[in-house]
C-alpha positions in Angstrom: 0.0 0.0 0.0 1.0 3.6 -0.4 2.3 5.4 2.7 3.0 9.1 3.2 6.5 9.3 4.6 7.7 12.5 6.4 10.8 13.1 4.4 11.9 16.4 6.0 10.8 19.1 8.4 11.5 22.7 9.1 10.5 25.6 11.3 10.7 29.3 11.7 10.3 31.7 14.8 10.3 35.5 14.6 13.3 37.2 16.1 11.5 39.2 18.8 11.1 37.5 22.2 8.5 38.8 24.6 9.0 37.6 28.1 6.3 37.4 30.9 8.0 40.3 32.7 7.5 42.5 29.6 3.8 41.6 29.5 3.5 42.4 33.2 4.4 46.0 32.4 1.3 46.2 30.2 -1.4 44.1 31.9 -2.1 43.0 35.5 -0.1 39.8 35.6 3.3 38.4 36.6 5.8 35.9 35.5 4.9 33.7 38.5 1.2 33.9 37.7 1.7 32.9 34.0 4.2 30.1 34.7 2.0 28.6 37.4 -1.1 28.5 35.2 0.4 27.8 31.7 4.1 26.9 31.9 4.9 29.7 29.4 7.9 32.0 30.1 8.3 33.7 26.7 6.9 33.8 23.2 7.9 35.1 19.8 6.1 38.0 18.0 6.3 38.7 14.3 7.9 42.0 13.3 5.8 44.8 11.7 5.1 43.8 8.1 6.1 40.2 8.7 3.2 38.1 7.4 2.0 34.6 8.0 3.2 33.7 4.5 6.7 34.9 5.3 6.9 32.6 8.3 5.5 29.8 6.3 7.9 30.3 3.5 11.0 30.3 5.8 9.8 27.0 7.4 9.1 25.5 4.0 12.6 26.3 2.7 14.1 24.5 5.7 11.8 21.5 5.3 12.6 21.2 1.6 16.3 21.3 2.3 15.9 18.7 5.0 14.1 16.4 2.6 16.6 16.9 -0.1 13.8 18.2 -2.3 13.3 21.3 -4.5 10.1 23.3 -5.0 9.7 21.6 -8.4 9.2 18.3 -6.6 6.1 19.5 -4.8 2.6 19.0 -6.3 0.5 19.9 -3.3 0.6 22.6 -0.6 -1.8 22.4 2.4 -1.4 25.3 4.8 -3.1 25.3 8.2 -3.7 28.8 9.6 -6.3 30.8 11.5 -4.4 34.0 10.7 -4.1 34.2 6.9 -2.5 37.1 5.1 -5.8 38.1 3.6 -9.4 36.7 3.3 -8.3 35.5 -0.1 -6.3 34.4 -2.0 -5.2 31.5 0.2 -1.9 32.0 2.0 -0.9 28.6 0.6 -1.2 30.1 -2.9 1.1 33.0 -1.8 3.7 30.5 -0.5 3.4 28.5 -3.7 4.1 31.6 -5.8 7.0 32.6 -3.5 8.5 29.1 -4.0 8.2 29.4 -7.7 5.8 26.5 -8.0 3.3 26.7 -10.9 1.7 23.2 -10.8 -0.5 21.3 -8.5 -2.9 22.5 -5.8 -2.5 24.9 -3.0 -5.1 25.7 -0.3 -5.6 26.6 3.3 -7.2 24.6 6.1 -8.8 26.4 9.0 -9.1 24.2 12.1 -7.4 26.6 14.5 -5.0 24.7 16.8 -5.8 21.3 15.2 -5.0 22.7 11.8 -1.7 21.0 11.3 -3.3 17.6 12.1 -6.1 18.3 9.7 -3.6 19.4 7.0 -1.4 16.3 7.6 -4.4 13.9 7.3 -5.7 15.7 4.2 -2.3 15.6 2.4 -1.9 11.9 3.5 -5.2 11.1 1.9 -4.2 12.9 -1.4 -1.1 10.8 -1.5 -2.8 7.5 -0.7 -5.4 8.3 -3.4 -2.6 8.8 -5.9 -3.4 12.5 -6.5 -0.1 13.7 -5.1 3.5 12.4 -5.1 5.0 15.0 -2.8 3.2 17.4 -0.5 4.3 20.4 1.6 2.2 20.6 4.8 2.5 23.8 6.8 1.2 25.2 10.0 1.8 29.0 10.3 0.3 31.7 12.5 0.6 35.3 13.5 -1.8 35.1 16.4 -0.3 38.4 17.8 -2.5 40.1 15.2 -5.8 39.0 16.7 -5.0 39.3 20.4 -6.5 41.8 22.8 -3.4 43.0 24.5 -5.4 44.3 27.5 -6.9 40.9 28.2 -4.5 39.1 30.5 -6.4 35.8 30.2 -5.5 35.5 26.5 -2.6 37.8 25.5 -0.1 35.9 27.7 -0.9 32.6 26.0 -0.1 33.0 22.3 2.8 33.5 20.0 3.8 33.5 16.4 5.7 30.9 14.3 5.6 28.3 11.5 6.6 24.7 10.9 6.4 22.5 7.8 6.9 18.9 6.7 7.4 17.3 3.3 5.4 14.2 2.7 6.4 11.8 -0.1 4.7 8.7 -1.5 6.3 5.4 -0.6 5.3 1.8 -0.8 4.6 0.0 2.4 3.5 -3.5 3.5 0.4 -2.2 5.3 1.8 -3.0 8.8 2.9 -0.9 11.8 6.5 -1.5 10.7 6.0 0.8 7.6 7.6 4.2 7.6 5.1 7.0 7.3 1.7 7.9 8.6 0.0 4.8 10.0 -3.3 6.4 11.0 -5.1 9.7 11.5 -8.3 10.7 13.3 -10.2 14.0 13.0 -13.1 15.4 15.0 -15.2 18.5 15.5 -18.1 19.7 17.6 -19.4 23.1 16.7 -21.7 23.4 19.8 -18.8 24.8 21.8 -18.3 27.9 19.6 -18.6 30.4 22.5 -15.8 28.8 24.6 -13.0 29.7 22.1 -13.5 32.0 19.2 -12.6 35.3 17.5 -15.3 38.0 17.8 -14.8 39.3 14.2 -14.9 38.2 10.6 -15.8 39.5 7.1 -19.3 38.1 7.1 -20.4 38.7 10.7 -18.7 42.0 11.6 -16.6 43.1 8.6 -13.6 43.2 11.0 -10.8 41.0 12.1 -11.8 40.9 15.8 -10.0 39.5 18.8 -9.6 36.1 20.3 -11.9 35.2 23.2 -11.7 32.2 25.5 -13.2 30.6 28.5 -10.0 29.0 29.8 -11.4 26.8 32.5 -13.9 25.1 30.2 -11.4 24.8 27.3 -9.0 23.0 29.7 -11.7 20.5 30.8 -12.7 19.7 27.2 -9.1 19.5 26.1 -8.0 16.8 28.5 -11.1 14.6 27.8 -11.0 15.0 24.0 -7.2 14.6 23.6 -7.2 11.5 25.8 -10.0 10.0 23.8 -8.4 10.7 20.4 -5.0 9.3 21.6 -6.8 6.1 22.6 -8.6 6.0 19.2 -5.3 6.2 17.4 -3.8 3.4 19.5 -6.8 1.2 19.1 -6.8 1.7 15.3 -3.2 0.5 15.0 -3.3 -2.1 17.8 -0.5 -0.3 19.6 -0.2 0.4 23.3 0.9 3.6 25.0 4.3 2.1 25.8 4.9 1.3 22.1 5.0 5.1 21.3 8.5 6.6 21.4 7.5 10.2 21.4 4.3 12.3 21.7 4.4 15.6 19.8 1.3 17.5 21.1 -0.2 20.9 20.5 1.6 23.2 22.8 -1.4 25.0 24.5 -0.7 24.8 28.2 1.7 22.7 30.3 -1.2 21.7 32.6 -3.1 20.3 29.6 -0.1 18.3 28.6 0.3 16.9 32.1 -3.4 16.2 32.5 -3.6 14.3 29.2 -0.5 12.3 30.1 -2.0 11.2 33.5 -5.4 10.3 31.9 -3.8 8.2 29.1 -1.0 6.6 31.2 1.7 8.1 28.9 5.2 8.5 30.3 5.6 12.3 30.6 9.3 11.9 29.6 8.1 10.9 26.1 6.3 14.2 25.6 8.0 16.9 23.5 7.4 20.2 25.3 8.2 23.6 23.8 5.4 25.7 25.3 7.7 27.3 27.8 9.6 29.1 25.0 7.1 29.3 22.2 3.7 29.8 23.9 0.7 28.6 22.0 1.4 29.0 18.3 -1.9 27.3 17.3 -1.5 25.4 14.0 2.3 25.9 14.0 2.9 24.3 17.4 3.1 20.7 16.4 5.5 21.1 13.5 7.6 23.5 15.5 7.9 21.0 18.4 8.5 18.2 15.9 11.4 20.0 14.1 13.0 20.8 17.4 12.9 17.2 18.6 14.3 15.9 15.2 17.1 18.5 15.2 18.3 17.7 18.8 18.3 14.0 18.1 15.5 12.9 20.3 13.3 11.6 17.4 15.3 9.1 15.4 14.6 7.0 12.3 12.2 4.1 13.1 10.6 5.9 16.1 6.9 5.8 16.5 5.6 9.4 16.9 2.1 10.3 18.0 0.7 13.8 17.2 -2.3 15.3 18.9 -4.1 18.7 19.0 -7.3 20.4 20.0 -8.5 23.9 18.9 -11.4 26.2 18.6 -14.6 24.9 17.1 -14.0 22.6 18.9 -11.8 20.6 16.6 -9.4 17.8 17.7 -7.3 15.1 16.1 -4.4 12.7 16.3 -2.1 10.8 14.0 0.7 8.2 14.4 3.7 8.0 12.1 6.8 6.0 12.0 9.8 8.3 11.5 
C-alpha cells in the first residue's frame, strides 16, 4: 500500500522574544502567575510587516532542504492557519508563488490549533489516493495580530511561528512496521463555539476581531478530547501507549499536557514540550515541536511518533507516524 513518509521538516520563529515580565508591564499579571497556570515563560512575536506567508515560506525552505527536495518536486501545498495574510487568496497560494511553483494544488485549512493535524491527514489522503506524489504541509500563525493586549487571560498565552513537513509517497507493507503515517483521526463539535472564538470576521462583523476564550472550560474539554483521540489512534493500530516513542502534542498549556499524560497513562518523559519558550502558536505548534525534537536528536529513524491537538470549534485530532 502507499504510505506518506515524512521526508523532512522545518520551522521558523520570529526574532522578537516577549517575556512574561515584559507583558507584566502592560497588563495586571506576573511571571509567577503565567508560569504557574500555563508553563509559558516567553513567546515570539512577528515583526511589523512580517506576514503569515513569510513565516510559512521560511519553514518551507528548511523542510525542503531537510528532505533533499526542491520546489519543483512539490505538487500539493496544504497550509493550516487561522491568521491568513488576507481573506483571499489562500496563504498557501502565496507560498506556492514565492517558492516558484506553478503546478498542482495549494489551499488553506482552518481548524485553528488542530489545523496541522487536519492538514497532515488531508495531504496523506491525497497521497494515498494517488493524486499527489510530494506534498508540503505547513502550520503557520501570526496570532499576535488577533490578540486583545489588554486581556491578561489570553494575550499571555499565544505566540507566532511556523513549521512545515514534506510528505512523499512510498510503498509499504500495510503494517505498523512501515515508515510514514499509519493512522489519523479528526473530530469537530461546533456546539462549543462560545468557549474559544474570534469575535470578528468578514461576514459577521466586517472586521478582524480579537480572540476570546473561557479558559477553564477549554481546559476541561481538552483533557477529555485529547485523551480519547489518543486512545482512538492506539486502538486503530493495535499499539499500546508504551509502544509510542514520542508524543508531539499541540503546545497550548503545560497543565493540559500533564493532565492528558495522566489520563492516558503516557510517560511524561516521552512528551515533547516547547510551550515554555514558544507559547501557544496554534497550527504551528506541532511542526515547531517536531522539528526541534528531530534537530536535537530525540526523534530518530524508526521511532513511533504520535501527534495530537485540539483547537477552537471545537476541533481535535491525532495521527501516528513511524519516522
